N, C-alpha and C positions, 0 to 999 in steps of 0.2 A: 503494501499499498505506499500512496506517494506520498509524504506530508505535507499540508498545508499552510501555504504562509501568508499573511494578509497584504494588502494593497502598500503600504508604508516599504514593510519587507522588501515586495517583490521590488518597487521602484529602485531603493537601495543596491540591492544588487546587479539589477540592471544598470544600473551607474557603475558600480564597482567593476563589469563587464567592461563596458565601455571606456573607461579608463584605463584598463591591461591591454586593451587593443590597441590604443591611441598608443602607449609606450612601448606595445610590439611594432606600431608601423613608425613611430620617429625612428625606434633603435634600427628598424630595416632600413632606413634613409641616412642614418648619420655618415660620416666617412667613415668612422669604423664602429662597424656592428657587431659589439660582443656581448659578452652575459654582463659586464660589468655597464655598459652604457646603458642595458634595460634596467639595472640595478640603482643605478643611479637616478632613470628617470621613476622608477615606481616609488623610488624612496621621497623625490620632490614630490609628487605627486600624493604620496601618503600624510608627508607633512603638513601639505597645504589643505588635505582635508581636514587632516586633527585642528588647523589654527580654525576653517571655518566652523566648526564642532563646536569650538571656544570660544566663538564670537555669537553662536547662536546659542549657545550654554543649554547644549543638548544633555540628558543623564544618560547615563547606561542603562536600558530595559534589557533585562536576562530572557523576557519571553517573547521579543521579536528584535529583528536585526535594524541598525541603526548607523549614525555618522560613525561611532567611536566601533564598531565593527568593520567597517569598510576601511577606515584608516589601519585597523593592525592586519587587515588581511591584505592591503597591498604595502605594510612593511615587511609582512610576512614573506612576501612573495619575494619583496626588494632584497633580504638576507638569504633567500633560496639560490635565487640567481646569482647574489655574491659568493655563497659556498659553492654552488656548481661552478662557477668560474674557479676557483681557487684547487676544486677536485680536479678538474680536466686539465690543468694546469696552463 
């Protein structure tokens, strides 16, 4: 059975996917398309998202996705790309 999420959580997840896609496209067209470039772009997007969440004074809500979840997902992917870069040499 597929879990259902509310419309706000769905919008947050869709926005997260767009940001990841944007980072992938910008990495692909950069002078040096590497995992470090992807990591840097995802970090910038994660920090930008966290700043917006702070300005909006959003609270962490454990029963739905929010801006804090999006910022944490972006930072998690950023660190994963950086780790992959280190592991692959």
